[in-house]
C-alpha positions as CSV (number, residue, x, y, z in Angstrom):
1,M,150.5,281.0,59.3
2,S,153.1,280.8,56.0
3,R,155.8,283.6,56.1
4,P,154.4,286.1,53.5
5,L,156.9,287.5,50.6
6,H,157.5,290.4,49.6
7,R,155.5,291.7,46.3
8,G,158.0,292.5,43.4
9,V,158.5,295.4,40.7
10,S,156.2,294.7,37.4
11,G,158.2,293.4,34.7
12,M,156.2,294.0,31.5
13,Q,152.1,294.2,30.5
14,I,150.1,294.3,27.3
15,S,146.6,294.2,28.8
16,G,144.5,296.9,30.2
17,S,141.2,295.5,32.1
18,S,140.9,291.9,30.4
19,N,141.9,289.0,32.5
20,D,141.6,286.6,29.9
21,F,144.6,285.3,27.9
22,W,143.1,286.9,25.0
23,D,141.5,290.2,24.3
24,S,142.2,290.5,20.5
25,Q,140.7,294.2,20.5
26,V,143.3,295.3,23.0
27,Q,146.3,293.0,21.7
28,V,145.9,294.8,18.0
29,Q,145.4,298.0,19.6
30,T,148.7,297.2,21.9
31,D,150.5,296.6,18.9
32,K,149.4,299.6,17.2
33,E,150.7,301.5,20.0
34,D,153.8,299.4,20.5
35,L,154.6,300.5,16.7
36,D,154.3,304.2,17.6
37,R,156.6,303.8,20.4
38,N,159.1,302.0,18.5
39,R,158.9,304.8,16.2
40,S,159.4,307.5,18.7
41,S,161.6,305.4,20.8
42,N,164.0,304.9,17.5
43,Q,164.5,308.5,17.4
44,S,165.1,309.3,21.1
45,Y,167.3,306.7,21.3
46,L,169.5,306.8,18.9
47,S,170.2,310.6,19.5
48,L,170.9,309.6,23.3
49,R,173.0,306.5,21.7
50,F,174.9,308.7,19.8
51,P,175.7,312.1,21.2
52,L,178.5,313.1,18.8
53,R,175.4,314.1,16.5
54,L,175.0,316.7,19.0
55,H,178.5,317.5,19.4
56,F,179.0,319.0,15.6
57,L,175.8,320.9,16.0
58,D,177.0,322.8,19.0
59,N,180.6,323.6,17.6
60,S,179.1,324.8,13.7
61,P,180.2,328.0,12.4
62,S,178.8,330.8,13.8
63,K,176.4,332.8,11.6
64,Y,177.7,336.1,12.5
65,G,180.3,338.2,11.4
66,V,182.7,340.3,13.1
67,T,183.8,343.9,12.2
68,E,187.2,345.2,12.4
69,N,186.9,346.9,15.8
70,G,185.6,343.4,17.4
71,F,181.8,344.1,17.3
72,A,179.6,341.5,16.4
73,S,177.4,342.1,13.3
74,D,174.6,341.3,11.8
75,P,175.9,340.1,7.8
76,F,172.3,340.5,6.5
77,S,171.6,344.2,7.9
78,V,175.0,346.0,6.3
79,G,176.5,346.1,2.9
80,T,174.8,346.5,-0.5
81,P,172.6,343.4,-2.0
82,R,175.6,342.3,-4.2
83,S,177.5,341.7,-1.3
84,R,174.3,340.3,1.0
85,H,173.7,337.9,-1.8
86,K,177.4,336.9,-1.6
87,L,177.5,336.2,2.1
88,T,174.2,334.6,1.6
89,M,175.5,332.0,-1.2
90,L,178.9,331.7,0.9
91,F,176.5,330.6,4.2
92,L,174.4,328.5,2.0
93,K,177.9,326.0,0.8
94,L,179.6,326.5,4.4
95,S,175.8,324.8,5.7
96,L,175.9,322.4,3.0
97,V,179.6,321.0,3.6
98,V,178.8,321.2,7.2
99,I,175.6,318.8,6.6
100,V,178.2,316.4,4.7
101,I,180.5,316.3,7.3
102,L,177.6,315.3,9.6
103,A,176.5,312.7,7.2
104,L,179.7,310.9,6.9
105,T,180.8,311.3,10.8
106,G,177.5,309.7,11.9
107,S,177.4,307.2,9.1
108,F,181.0,306.4,10.5
109,W,180.4,306.4,14.3
110,W,177.4,304.1,13.6
111,T,179.8,301.5,12.0
112,V,182.2,301.6,14.9
113,L,179.4,301.1,17.3
114,I,177.7,298.2,15.3
115,S,181.4,296.6,14.9
116,T,181.6,296.8,19.2
117,S,178.7,296.4,20.1
118,T,176.5,293.4,19.2
119,R,173.2,293.8,17.9
120,A,171.8,291.8,20.3
121,H,172.5,293.6,23.1
122,I,171.3,297.3,21.2
123,L,167.6,295.0,21.4
124,H,168.4,294.1,24.9
125,G,168.3,297.6,25.8
126,Y,165.2,298.9,23.4
127,R,163.5,296.1,24.7
128,R,164.2,297.2,28.4
129,L,162.9,300.8,27.5
130,Q,159.7,299.6,26.2
131,E,159.4,296.9,28.9
132,Q,159.4,299.9,31.5
133,L,157.1,302.2,29.5
134,V,154.8,299.7,29.0
135,S,154.5,298.7,32.9
136,D,154.4,302.5,33.9
137,L,151.4,302.4,32.0
138,W,149.6,299.0,33.2
139,D,150.1,300.2,36.7
140,V,148.5,303.8,35.8
141,G,145.8,302.1,34.2
142,E,145.5,299.5,37.0
143,L,145.0,301.9,39.6
144,S,142.4,304.1,37.9
145,L,140.1,301.0,37.7
146,G,139.7,301.0,41.5
147,P,139.4,298.2,43.8
148,S,136.6,296.6,41.9
149,R,139.4,295.4,39.9
150,L,140.6,293.3,42.7
151,K,138.0,292.4,44.2
152,E,139.2,289.4,46.3
153,I,137.6,285.8,45.6
154,E,135.3,284.5,48.3
155,F,135.4,280.9,49.7
156,C,133.4,278.0,48.7
157,P,131.0,276.5,51.5
158,E,131.9,273.8,54.0
159,E,130.3,271.2,51.5
160,S,132.6,271.9,49.0
161,E,135.7,270.7,51.1
162,N,136.3,267.8,49.1
163,Y,134.5,268.8,45.8
164,V,135.4,267.3,42.6
165,P,134.1,269.0,39.4
166,C,132.9,266.5,36.6
167,F,132.6,264.0,39.2
168,N,128.9,264.6,40.1
169,V,127.8,260.6,41.0
170,S,124.1,262.2,41.6
171,E,123.5,264.2,38.9
172,N,124.7,261.4,37.0
173,L,122.5,258.9,38.4
174,A,119.6,261.6,37.9
175,L,120.5,262.0,34.2
176,G,119.8,258.0,33.7
177,Y,123.3,257.0,33.9
178,S,123.8,253.5,35.5
179,G,125.9,250.1,35.7
180,G,128.7,252.0,36.8
181,N,129.0,255.0,34.4
182,E,127.7,257.2,36.7
183,Y,131.3,257.3,38.3
184,D,132.6,258.7,34.6
185,R,134.1,262.2,34.3
186,L,131.6,264.7,32.7
187,C,132.9,268.2,32.2
188,G,130.1,270.6,31.7
189,H,130.1,274.4,31.6
190,G,128.7,274.4,34.9
191,S,131.2,272.0,36.2
192,R,134.1,274.9,37.4
193,Q,133.9,276.5,40.8
194,S,134.4,280.4,40.9
195,C,135.3,280.1,44.7
196,L,138.6,278.9,47.0
197,V,138.6,275.5,48.6
198,L,138.8,275.7,52.3
199,P,140.6,273.2,54.2
200,P,138.3,271.1,56.6
201,V,138.5,272.8,60.9
202,N,140.9,270.3,62.0
203,Y,143.4,270.3,59.1
204,K,146.9,270.0,59.2
205,I,149.9,270.3,57.6
206,P,150.7,267.0,56.1
207,L,154.0,264.8,58.0
208,R,157.0,265.3,56.1
209,W,158.4,262.1,54.0
210,P,158.9,259.4,54.4
211,T,157.3,259.5,57.8
212,G,154.1,261.1,55.9
213,R,153.8,257.7,54.1
214,D,153.3,255.7,57.0
215,V,151.3,258.3,59.0
216,I,148.6,260.6,57.8
217,W,146.3,263.2,60.1
218,V,142.3,261.5,59.8
219,A,141.2,265.3,59.6
220,N,142.8,266.2,56.2
221,V,140.6,263.2,54.9
222,K,137.2,262.7,54.5
223,I,137.0,259.0,55.8
224,T,134.5,257.3,58.8
225,G,135.7,254.9,61.4
226,Q,133.4,252.1,59.5
227,E,135.3,252.7,56.4
228,V,139.1,252.5,58.7
229,F,138.5,249.1,59.7
230,S,135.9,247.8,56.9
231,S,137.7,244.7,55.1
232,G,138.1,245.3,51.7
233,S,141.4,244.7,49.8
234,L,144.3,243.8,51.0
235,T,146.2,247.1,50.5
236,K,143.2,248.8,52.4
237,R,143.8,247.1,55.9
238,M,145.0,250.0,58.2
239,M,144.4,250.6,62.0
240,M,143.6,254.0,63.6
241,L,146.2,255.6,66.3
242,E,145.2,257.4,68.9
243,E,142.0,259.7,67.7
244,E,144.0,262.4,65.5
245,Q,146.2,259.9,62.7
246,I,145.7,257.0,61.0
247,S,148.7,254.8,60.2
248,F,149.6,252.0,57.8
249,R,152.2,250.4,59.6
250,S,151.6,247.9,62.0
251,A,153.1,244.4,63.2
252,S,150.0,242.6,62.3
253,L,149.8,239.8,59.7
254,M,148.2,242.2,57.2
255,F,151.7,244.6,56.3
256,D,153.4,241.7,56.9
257,G,151.1,240.3,54.0
258,V,151.8,243.2,51.7
259,E,155.6,242.6,51.8
260,D,155.0,238.7,51.4
261,Y,152.1,239.3,48.6
262,S,154.9,241.7,46.5
263,H,157.3,238.5,47.1
264,Q,155.2,235.9,45.8
265,I,154.2,238.1,42.5
266,A,158.2,238.2,42.0
267,E,158.4,234.9,42.3
268,M,155.3,234.1,39.8
269,I,157.0,235.9,37.3
270,G,160.5,233.7,37.7
271,L,162.5,236.7,40.1
272,R,163.9,235.9,43.4
273,N,162.3,238.3,45.0
274,E,160.3,242.0,44.3
275,S,164.2,243.9,44.0
276,N,164.3,242.3,40.9
277,F,161.8,243.9,39.2
278,I,163.8,246.5,37.7
279,Q,166.3,244.2,36.1
280,A,163.3,242.3,34.1
281,G,162.4,245.6,32.6
282,V,159.9,246.7,35.2
283,R,159.7,250.5,36.3
284,T,156.1,251.9,35.8
285,M,152.9,250.1,37.1
286,L,149.5,251.2,37.0
287,D,147.9,249.8,40.4
288,V,144.1,249.6,39.5
289,G,141.6,250.2,42.8
290,C,144.8,250.1,44.5
291,G,143.2,250.6,48.4
292,Y,144.6,253.1,50.2
293,G,148.1,252.7,48.3
294,S,150.4,250.7,50.5
295,F,151.3,248.0,47.4
296,G,153.2,251.3,45.8
297,A,154.7,252.3,49.1
298,H,156.3,249.0,49.6
299,L,157.4,249.4,45.9
300,F,158.6,252.7,46.0
301,S,161.7,251.5,48.4
302,K,162.5,249.1,45.4
303,Q,162.6,252.2,42.6
304,L,159.3,251.5,41.2
305,L,156.9,254.0,40.5
306,T,153.2,252.9,40.9
307,M,150.3,255.2,39.7
308,C,146.8,254.7,41.5
309,I,143.4,254.7,40.2
310,A,140.1,254.4,41.5
311,N,136.9,255.5,40.9
312,Y,135.8,258.7,42.8
313,E,134.6,258.0,45.9
314,S,132.7,260.7,48.2
315,S,133.8,259.4,51.3
316,G,136.8,256.9,52.2
317,S,138.5,257.5,48.6
318,Q,141.2,255.4,47.6
319,V,142.9,258.0,45.4
320,Q,142.5,260.9,48.4
321,L,144.2,258.6,50.9
322,T,146.9,257.6,48.8
323,L,147.8,261.2,47.5
324,E,147.8,262.3,51.1
325,R,150.4,259.4,51.9
326,G,152.3,261.1,49.1
327,L,152.0,258.1,46.5
328,P,150.7,258.9,42.8
329,A,147.2,258.3,42.3
330,M,144.0,259.9,40.2
331,I,140.9,259.2,39.5
332,G,140.0,257.1,36.8
333,S,138.2,254.1,35.6
334,F,137.4,251.3,33.3
335,N,133.3,251.8,33.1
336,S,133.3,253.5,29.7
337,K,136.1,255.2,28.0
338,Q,139.8,254.6,27.7
339,L,142.0,256.0,30.0
340,P,143.8,259.4,29.3
341,Y,147.4,257.7,28.4
342,P,149.3,256.6,25.5
343,S,149.0,252.8,24.3
344,L,151.9,251.1,25.7
345,S,152.6,253.0,28.6
346,F,152.8,250.7,32.0
347,D,155.6,247.8,32.1
348,M,152.7,245.9,34.6
349,L,148.9,245.9,35.5
350,H,147.8,245.1,38.9
351,C,144.6,244.3,40.3
352,A,144.2,243.1,44.1
353,R,140.1,242.5,44.6
354,C,140.0,245.9,42.2
355,G,136.3,245.6,42.0
356,I,136.1,245.1,37.9
357,D,134.5,242.5,36.5
358,W,136.6,241.4,33.5
359,D,134.4,239.5,32.0
360,K,131.9,241.8,31.5
361,K,131.7,243.5,28.0
362,D,132.5,240.8,26.0
363,G,136.4,241.3,27.2
364,I,136.3,245.1,26.2
365,F,138.2,245.8,29.7
366,L,140.6,243.5,29.2
367,I,141.1,245.0,25.7
368,E,142.1,248.1,27.2
369,V,144.7,246.4,29.7
370,D,146.4,245.3,26.4
371,R,146.2,248.5,25.4
372,V,148.0,250.1,27.9
373,L,150.5,247.3,28.4
374,K,154.2,247.4,27.0
375,P,154.7,244.8,24.8
376,G,155.9,241.6,27.4
377,G,154.3,243.8,30.2
378,Y,152.3,242.2,33.3
379,F,149.0,241.9,34.2
380,V,148.4,240.7,37.9
381,W,144.9,239.6,39.0
382,T,144.3,238.7,42.4
383,S,140.6,237.7,42.7
384,P,138.3,234.9,45.0
385,L,137.6,234.5,41.1
386,T,140.9,232.6,40.4
387,N,140.6,230.4,43.2
388,V,140.8,226.8,41.6
389,Q,139.2,225.6,45.0
390,S,136.5,228.0,44.8
391,F,135.4,227.8,41.4
392,L,135.4,224.2,41.6
393,R,132.3,224.5,43.8
394,N,130.9,226.9,42.3
395,K,129.8,226.9,38.4
396,E,129.2,230.9,37.5
397,K,132.3,231.3,39.0
398,Q,134.2,228.6,36.8
399,K,132.0,230.2,33.8
400,R,133.5,233.3,34.3
401,W,136.8,232.2,35.3
402,N,137.0,230.3,31.7
403,F,135.7,233.2,29.7
404,V,138.8,235.3,30.8
405,R,141.3,232.7,30.8
406,D,140.6,231.9,27.1
407,F,140.2,235.7,26.1
408,V,142.8,236.6,27.4
409,E,144.7,233.0,25.4
410,S,143.1,234.9,22.1
411,L,145.3,237.7,22.6
412,C,148.4,235.6,23.0
413,W,148.9,236.3,26.6
414,E,151.0,233.9,28.2
415,L,149.9,232.5,31.4
416,M,153.1,232.5,33.8
417,S,151.6,231.3,37.0
418,Q,148.6,231.0,39.2
419,Q,149.2,230.3,43.1
420,D,146.0,230.9,45.8
421,E,143.7,233.7,44.6
422,T,146.6,235.4,42.0
423,V,147.3,235.0,38.5
424,V,149.6,236.7,36.4
425,W,149.8,236.8,33.1
426,K,152.6,238.4,30.5
427,K,151.5,240.0,27.5
428,T,153.1,238.5,24.2
429,S,155.9,240.3,22.1
430,K,155.1,239.2,18.9
431,K,152.8,241.6,16.9
432,S,151.9,238.9,14.7
433,C,149.6,237.5,17.4
434,Y,147.2,240.1,16.8
435,N,146.9,239.5,13.0
436,S,143.3,238.0,13.4
437,R,142.2,241.0,15.2
438,K,141.2,244.6,13.9
439,G,143.5,247.4,15.1
440,Q,143.5,250.8,15.6
441,D,145.8,253.0,16.4
442,V,145.2,256.5,18.5
443,E,148.1,256.5,19.9
444,S,146.9,259.3,23.1
445,P,143.0,258.9,23.3
446,Y,141.5,261.1,25.5
447,Y,138.9,259.9,27.2
448,R,137.6,258.3,23.9
449,P,134.9,255.6,24.4
450,L,136.2,252.2,25.0
451,Q,137.5,250.3,21.7
452,N,137.0,246.7,20.8
453,C,139.8,246.7,19.0
454,I,143.8,246.2,19.7
455,G,146.0,249.5,19.9
456,G,149.7,249.9,19.5
457,T,150.6,247.4,17.3
458,H,151.5,250.1,14.3
459,S,153.5,251.9,16.8
460,R,157.0,252.5,16.8
461,R,157.2,251.9,20.3
462,W,156.9,248.5,20.1
463,V,159.6,247.5,21.9
464,P,159.4,244.5,24.9
465,I,160.3,245.6,28.3
466,E,163.0,243.3,28.4
467,E,165.1,245.2,25.4
468,R,164.3,248.5,26.7
469,A,167.3,250.1,29.1
470,T,166.7,249.2,33.0
471,W,166.0,252.2,35.2
472,P,167.6,254.7,36.0
473,S,169.3,254.3,32.5
474,R,166.3,254.8,30.7
475,S,165.6,258.0,31.6
476,N,168.5,259.2,29.5
477,L,167.1,258.0,25.7
478,N,170.5,257.6,22.8
479,K,169.9,259.5,19.6
480,N,168.2,256.5,18.1
481,K,165.8,256.4,20.6
482,L,164.6,259.9,20.4
483,A,164.3,259.7,16.9
484,L,160.9,257.7,17.6
485,Y,159.9,260.7,18.9
486,G,160.6,262.9,16.6
487,L,163.4,264.5,19.0
488,H,167.2,265.2,18.3
489,S,169.7,264.9,20.8
490,E,170.4,268.2,21.2
491,E,167.0,268.7,21.8
492,L,166.5,266.7,25.1
493,N,170.3,267.7,26.2
494,E,169.2,271.6,26.2
495,D,165.9,270.7,27.8
496,T,167.7,268.8,30.5
497,A,170.6,271.5,30.9
498,N,168.0,273.8,31.3
499,Y,165.8,272.4,33.9
500,K,168.8,271.4,35.9
501,T,169.7,275.2,36.0
502,A,165.7,276.1,37.3
503,V,165.9,273.3,39.8
504,W,168.7,274.9,41.3
505,N,167.8,278.4,41.2
506,Y,164.3,277.5,42.7
507,W,165.9,276.1,45.7
508,S,168.5,278.9,45.7
509,L,165.3,281.5,45.2
510,L,162.9,279.8,47.9
511,S,165.1,277.7,50.4
512,P,165.4,280.9,53.0
513,L,161.8,281.4,52.5
514,I,160.0,278.3,52.4
515,F,161.6,275.1,52.2
516,S,165.2,273.4,52.0
517,D,166.4,269.7,51.8
518,H,166.3,269.8,55.7
519,P,163.0,272.5,56.6
520,K,161.8,273.5,59.7
521,R,158.9,275.8,61.5
522,P,159.1,277.4,64.1
523,G,158.9,275.0,67.1
524,D,159.9,272.0,65.0
525,E,162.9,270.3,65.9
526,D,165.0,269.9,63.1
527,P,164.3,266.9,60.7
528,S,167.3,264.5,59.8
529,P,168.0,263.1,55.8
530,P,165.6,262.4,53.5
531,Y,163.0,264.2,55.1
532,N,161.9,266.8,53.0
533,M,158.5,268.7,53.2
534,L,158.2,269.2,48.9
535,R,156.5,265.8,47.6
536,N,153.9,266.0,45.4
537,V,154.8,267.6,42.3
538,L,152.2,268.7,40.2
539,D,153.9,269.9,36.2
540,M,151.1,271.5,34.4
541,N,153.5,271.7,31.0
542,A,155.8,268.7,31.3
543,H,157.5,268.9,27.8
544,Y,159.7,266.6,28.2
545,G,159.7,265.6,31.6
546,G,163.0,267.6,32.0
547,L,161.5,268.9,35.2
548,N,161.2,265.7,36.9
549,A,164.3,264.5,35.5
550,A,166.3,267.5,37.4
551,L,164.6,266.8,40.6
552,L,166.0,263.4,40.8
553,E,169.3,263.8,39.3
554,A,169.3,266.8,42.6
555,G,168.1,263.9,44.8
556,K,165.4,265.3,46.1
557,S,162.4,263.1,47.5
558,V,159.5,263.8,45.2
559,W,157.3,262.2,42.8
560,V,155.9,264.7,39.8
561,M,152.7,264.5,37.7
562,N,153.6,265.0,34.2
563,V,150.5,266.8,32.6
564,V,150.8,267.0,28.9
565,P,148.2,269.4,28.0
566,T,146.3,268.4,24.8
567,S,146.5,271.6,23.6
568,G,149.8,271.4,22.7
569,P,152.8,268.5,21.3
570,N,152.0,265.3,22.6
571,Y,155.5,264.1,24.3
572,L,153.6,261.7,27.1
573,P,154.6,258.8,25.2
574,L,158.2,260.0,25.5
575,I,157.6,261.0,29.4
576,L,156.2,257.8,30.1
577,D,159.1,255.6,28.2
578,R,161.4,257.3,30.3
579,G,160.5,255.9,33.3
580,Y,158.2,258.3,34.9
581,V,154.2,259.1,35.1
582,G,152.1,261.3,33.6
583,V,148.7,262.0,31.8
584,L,146.8,264.0,29.2
585,H,144.5,266.8,29.9
586,D,142.9,269.9,29.2
587,W,143.6,272.6,31.2
588,C,140.1,274.2,30.3
589,E,139.0,271.2,32.8
590,S,139.0,270.3,36.0
591,F,141.9,267.8,37.3
592,P,140.6,264.5,38.4
593,T,141.9,264.6,41.5
594,Y,140.7,265.9,45.0
595,P,141.5,269.7,46.8
596,R,144.7,269.9,48.9
597,T,146.6,267.5,46.6
598,Y,150.1,268.6,45.7
599,D,152.6,270.5,47.3
600,M,154.2,272.5,44.5
601,V,152.4,273.4,40.9
602,H,154.9,274.3,38.0
603,A,154.2,275.5,34.8
604,D,156.5,277.0,32.1
605,G,155.2,278.0,28.6
606,L,151.2,277.1,30.0
607,L,150.1,280.4,30.0
608,S,151.8,280.9,26.2
609,L,150.4,277.4,25.4
610,E,146.6,278.4,26.4
611,S,146.7,282.3,25.1
612,S,146.4,280.7,21.6
613,Q,143.6,278.7,22.3
614,H,141.0,282.1,21.9
615,E,138.8,282.0,24.3
616,R,138.6,278.7,25.9
617,C,138.9,279.4,29.5
618,S,140.3,282.6,31.1
619,M,143.3,283.0,33.1
620,L,141.3,283.0,36.3
621,D,139.5,279.5,35.7
622,L,143.0,277.9,35.5
623,F,144.4,279.5,38.4
624,T,141.4,278.9,40.5
625,E,142.2,275.1,40.0
626,I,145.5,275.5,40.9
627,D,144.2,276.9,44.1
628,R,142.2,273.6,44.6
629,L,144.7,271.4,43.9
630,L,147.3,273.0,46.0
631,R,147.7,272.1,50.1
632,P,147.7,275.0,52.3
633,E,151.6,276.8,52.3
634,G,152.2,275.1,49.0
635,W,153.7,276.9,46.4
636,V,153.1,277.8,42.5
637,I,156.0,278.2,40.3
638,I,155.0,280.2,36.7
639,R,157.5,280.4,34.1
640,D,156.6,282.4,30.9
641,T,157.0,285.9,29.1
642,A,156.9,289.2,30.7
643,P,153.5,290.5,29.3
644,L,151.8,287.1,30.8
645,I,153.6,287.1,33.9
646,E,152.2,290.7,34.4
647,L,148.6,289.8,33.2
648,A,148.8,286.8,35.9
649,R,150.1,289.1,38.7
650,P,147.2,291.3,39.5
651,L,144.9,287.5,39.9
652,T,147.3,286.5,43.4
653,T,145.9,289.0,45.2
654,R,142.4,288.1,44.0
655,L,143.4,284.4,45.4
656,K,145.0,286.0,48.2
657,W,148.3,284.3,47.3
658,D,151.6,286.1,48.7
659,A,153.5,287.0,45.1
660,R,156.4,288.2,43.8
661,V,157.8,288.5,40.2
662,I,161.8,287.8,39.3
663,E,163.3,288.4,36.0
664,I,165.1,285.7,34.4
665,E,168.9,286.9,33.5
666,S,169.2,284.3,30.5
667,N,165.6,286.1,29.5
668,S,165.3,289.1,28.9
669,N,161.4,288.6,27.9
670,G,160.9,285.5,30.6
671,R,159.4,285.8,34.0
672,L,158.9,283.9,37.2
673,L,155.9,284.7,39.1
674,I,156.6,282.8,42.8
675,C,153.1,282.6,44.6
676,Q,152.8,280.8,48.1
677,K,149.0,279.9,49.3
678,P,148.1,280.6,52.9
679,F,146.9,278.6,55.4
680,F,143.1,280.1,55.9
681,K,141.4,278.1,58.3
682,R,137.9,277.6,59.0
683,Q,136.4,278.5,61.6
684,A,134.4,275.5,63.8
685,S,130.6,276.4,63.9
């Protein structure tokens, strides 16, 4: 069981009973109440801040006269009417003088205080008083709502252990989808879950990286023994160790074959070995139908970052097993829609018996490959269809091969080499080759239908991979490069500095409680470097990729899925060009991955961004999806304004998370919400 956190002190809250981001009526009412409080607070604040006014009033001249014998007398009760009139006029004159003196003195002291105290300091103090007042009112209102407000969300039934919303093949078939379209992503109103997904009965926390790359717990994924030992692609080969683990390392020829295979591809491109991919401009790779990620796992040691995509599979999922190994992956397909990546995204696209018929639909799948490849990028295809000896004996295979060869030639791709079942093409770097074909530049499509037109030719990002800076220099763009994305170097530098500080603070804050560079659980032996229990990180609002950059610079053995929300500014092209991986996504829909995928979920400013979208989905919907994506004992770090963090705080109780709110010293209106998902076990039936 994970170690619980102590719940922290609340910061600021603006809502009463709604869990949604947007309650316009409450907001308007709150604004009016804040305005009234501002007026009254200004008066009380000034009276406390400037006590000299009280001091002068307390030392005003006495209203009473003194008789010759020393006894006090009431000046308005003695003497003639004329004398009383004179005394009255004298008193009024003295009062007027005192008022003038007080006004001048108050003005003088106000000027002095303004000159010695910054306006920011005064506003900070005022804001703190306001926050405390609103927080106290929120706590009172929360208590008055009773236990119904904090009712915990129920657990999902057992059949939902590996459920992925938006991917329901049986339902799609019933709706008439076929020909591969049944695997498409369809998100409707009923696709979201309103329950918490429990792990399988025998689920165990994944082994630490890099051991977890080569050995996983068989109970953590849905797979049968037949699927384990089935043939499939080269990278699907594996073996079972004992009864509880699946191992991806072996002395068999198959695993030596993965290394030899990548070495062969490098030689076909004209390189000495796969270690020289970086020098050739290759950093990011899209692996279609990746098997179980062994190709990407091998290349990771060469500083290459491979994103695996494959169709949704209810059992034996390539994506689920690849993610369980701590490697980048997501559900995606070429069936009928464009991938949620910008044009010119990847340096290489790899398909080893990936199951896609590239000759179908008049070559539209190859046009999509051309769209996502950078100029000068490589398309590597391994298939029995490309074997010369095979198609010479089979006229149908020869016809299919001829179509693919002629079609990519019309795209101006250069055939680099063809050996055995593997062929390598290089995309042209010349825009003029596409003059005879129709072009349509939508730089970042979001699951649009596949287009029979060329993309990226009008983009300012059209730069051949061999002319780009090599990794890791690629991640630090100069002033001229940043101008392509509408950014100034000062903006990126500030973002980089902020995330460096944030990562240091995250580790300093969480290390004593949850993880460190060398984590240890009770009963565990001390692991040796570079072991780290944090591996898969999801950044839900990646901005410029600053969190990814800071984690790598800090030497953390992680990879980051940089998500750019469709509701905000699109900097995904910048993130991909820096040598990271990422995707566009609408957070009012479920993310295309399996449950228990990520060790940590990070969201900076996402609540503020989504709160401006006016009732598209609720905060509870968003948090329930985070819980689905998060591994048991995983962590959530949400950074946002104090009002929104306080609005989110009660939801963590409903989700059964351990949570606390932490103030951000550099931002008086900012808060951190730190949460841990407990490890709840399903009882064996």
